[in-house]
N, C-alpha and C positions, 0 to 999 in steps of 0.2 A: 680633393674629392675622390681621385682615383685610388689613393691609399686607404680610404675609409671603406671601400666596398668589400674587401676580403674580411675586415673585422666585423662588419654587419652580417655578412654571410656566415661567419663563424658563430656569432652570437645567436643567430636564428637556428643554426644547426644544433645548438645545445638545448633547445626547447623540447621538453619531454612530450610524448603523445598526450598525456593527461593535461599538461599545461596548454598545449594547443587546443584541446577540447574545451578547456575552461575559457580560453580566449574567444573561441567561436560561440560558446554558450552565452557569454556576456553580451554579444551582439544581438541576441534574440531578446528584444525589449520586453515582450509579454512574458517570456520565461523568467527573466530577471525580476520583473515586477511581481510575478506569481511566487517566486522564491522568497522575496522579502515578505509578502503577505503571509505565506505559509509559516515562515520562521517566527513572525509576530504571533500567529495563532498558537504555535507550539510553545513559545515563551509565555503567552497568556495562560494556557492551561497548566503549565508547570509552576509558574511563579504566582499566578493570580490568586489561588487559595490562601496564600500568605498575605497578599496585599488586601484581599477582601475576605477576612476571616469570619464568615457567616456560616453556621452549620447548615448542611444541605437538608437536614430533616427537622429543622425547627419549625413548628406549626404555630401560626398566628391567625386565628379565624377572623380577627378584626381587620386584617389586611388582605383577605382572600380576593383573588382576581383583580388586584390593583394594577392600573396602568403604570408604565415607567415613571419613576419619580426619583428625587434625591435619596430617599431612604432605600428604594429598590430600583436601581438604574434600568433593569430590564423587566420590571414588574414582578408579580407573584402568580402562583397557581391557585387551584381551588382550595388548597389547605393553607394558603398564606405563606408558602415556602418561597424563598428568594430564588428567582430564576437565574440571576447572574451566578450565584454560588453553585447552583446545580449544573449550569452549562459549563462552567470551568471544570468542575469535577468530572462530568460526563465526557468532556472533550479528551481527557486523558485516556479514558477507556476506549472511546471510539477510534482515536488515532493509534492507540496501542494495538487494538484488534487489527486495524489495517496493516500496520507494519509487521506484526507477528504472522498474520496470514500470508502476507507477501513473501516473507522470508521462508516460510514453510513451502509455499508454492515454487519459489525459485530453487530452493535446495533440492526438492524432489524432482522438479522438471529438469534441472541441469544434470542430476545424476542419471535419470532415465535417458534423457536425450544424448548424453555423452556416451553411455554404454551402447545405445542403439547406433549412434553415429560412427563409433570406432569399430563396431562389430559388423559382421556380415552374415548373411544367411538366416538361420532359424532364430537366432537371438534378436536380431533387428526386427524380424517379422513378428515375433511374439510380443516384444515391447510395443511396437506400433499397433498391434491388435488390441493390447491392453489400453493404450491411449485412445484409440478410436472407440473402444467400449465405454470408457468414461465420458468421452465427448457425446456419445449418443444417449446417455442417461438423462432423464428429466430432472434437472437440478433442484428446483424449488420443492416439488413433492418429496424428493428423496431427503433434502435437508430437513423438512418438517418431520419426516418419519424418524430420522436418526436422532433429532432433538427429543422427540417424544420418548424414544426408547432409552436414551442414556442420560437425560438431564437429571433425573432424580438421583440416580446412582452417583454421578459425579458431584452433585451438591452435597450428598452425605459424606463423600470421601474427602473432598477438598474445601468444602464450604460453599455457600451460595455464589459468592462473587468469583472466586478462583475457579470453581468447578464449571460455571457457565462460560467463563472466559476461555478455558481450555477447550471446551466442547465447540464453541463457536469458531475459534481459531482453527481447530482441526477440521471441522466441517467445511469452512470456507476455503482454507488452504488446500484441502483434499480435492476440491473441485475447480482449482485454478492452475494446477501444474501442467495441464495438457498442452496449452499453447506454447508454454516455455519449452517443454520437451520437444515438440515438433520444430520449434525455432532452433534450438541447440543442435538437434539432429541434422537439420539442413545446413547449418554453419559447419558442422564437422564434415559432412560430405564434401563441402566446397574446400575446406582448409586442408584436409588430410592428403590431398593430391598436390598441394603447393610445393614449390621447390625447396623451401626451408624445412618442411616436414620430411620430404624425401631425403634431404641431406642429413638430417638428424637420424633418420632410419638407417641410412647407409653407414653412418658412424657408429652404429650399434646401440642407439637409444632404445630402451625398452618401451613397450606400449604405454604403461602408466606415465613414463617420463615424457613421451610425445604428447600425451593428453594434457598433463599438468603444466609443462613448461613451454609448449609451442602452440598447441591448438586452442585450449580453453582460454588463455589470456586474450587471444585474438578474436574470440567469439563472445566476449563479455559485453561489448557495446550494445548489440540488440537485446541482450538479456537484461541489462540495466534499464533500458527503455521499457521493456515489457514488465519488469518488476515495478517500475514507477506507476504504470497504469494499473497494475494489480492492486496497489494500495487504494486507489480511488474505488475500484470495483469492490474491494473488501469492505470499505467504509459504507458503501451503498448496501451491500448484502447484510451487514450487521444492522444497519438502520431499518432495512426491510423486515428482518426477523424481529427486531424489537418493536417495530410498528405493528406487527401481527400479534404481538403479545407473547412471542416465543423466545425472546432474548433474555436479557437480564431481568431480575425481579423488580417490582415497582420502587423499592427503596434504593435501587442503584440507578441513578439517572444518566443513562447514555443519551446522546442526541436523539436517536430513534425512539427510545422509551419516552422521552419528554414529548415528542410529536404524537406518540400513541395516546398519552394521557390528555393531550390538548385537543384531540379530534372532536370531542363533544362540546367544546366551548368556543368554536371558531366564530360564532356570531356575537358573543358577548365579551370575549377576551382573545382577539386575534393575535395580540403580542405573544401569547403563550406558545403558539405554533410558529410565529414569524421568525423568532430569533434562533431556535434550533434548526429550522429549515434553512435559514441564511447561513448558519455555520456549516451545515452539510454541503450546501451549494458552493460556498467559497472554498472549502477544503477540496472537494472533488474537482472544481474548475481549475484551481491553482495547480493541483497535482497533474492534471491533464496538460496544462500549458508547459509545466516543467518537463513532462515527457516529450512534448513536441520539441522543446529546446534541446533536450538530450539527444533526440533522434537526429536533429540537424547537426549538432556538434560532433557526434560520434560517427557520422556518415562521411567516409573519406571521399566520396564522389561529389559531395555538395560543397561548393565554394562560397564562403561567407566573407 
């Protein structure tokens, strides 16, 4: 037994920080369950259209507003279109909007937060003034105004689906980077005075090298958590815009657009609104639980 102790200590010493974070994440049962459910949803929207090859715009008035059945597992809408096919297709767009908007928010937030955190004086003050300005803007009215002004032009340039996708991603991502920037700035203020950064500075490391090799990698944990939660917020924002009729066109069935089309038939066809609402609910809930698990796994002060 005495001889096995150094070997076990050596084995544990070789565990990477990311390996240790994964080990801690796996102990969060709700986060692991949520990860499995989310991966199943992603696999369903990616592979489902090939397993259920029903055209999303096929109209069958003889089957309009039908309840779930073998022919239509999730029922049909007022035009007899298959809801399962439309949900699988729309899930791709809704999840892609969430991921793309999150990436945009994280990239812009990390860039601004890092510049503010490593700078001093007027640069930091100007960037934080810009961040506070964006935080103080009324988001929903401004989102609606931007969409009204630029939707038609982007549709003509890139097509109805790609143009609206670009517009919604830019609009949602453009109003989600501020919390990430403030978080990264706070992390930089804490890390730039640490001993390993001062040692790198004393050895002649340039400021960009200090940022990219020493400070930013150690600040990514909270950023990953914030980015995960931003995916859920972006999905809700896209669903809200689509529900208001300002998102994708009617022939492009995102989850929010399907809910918008179903709102007038809640009394006679509740399944039409139930399934897209459940898809949004599960996606947002699982992403939030995954964010909780990542927060615990990447927090060095928390023992699991």
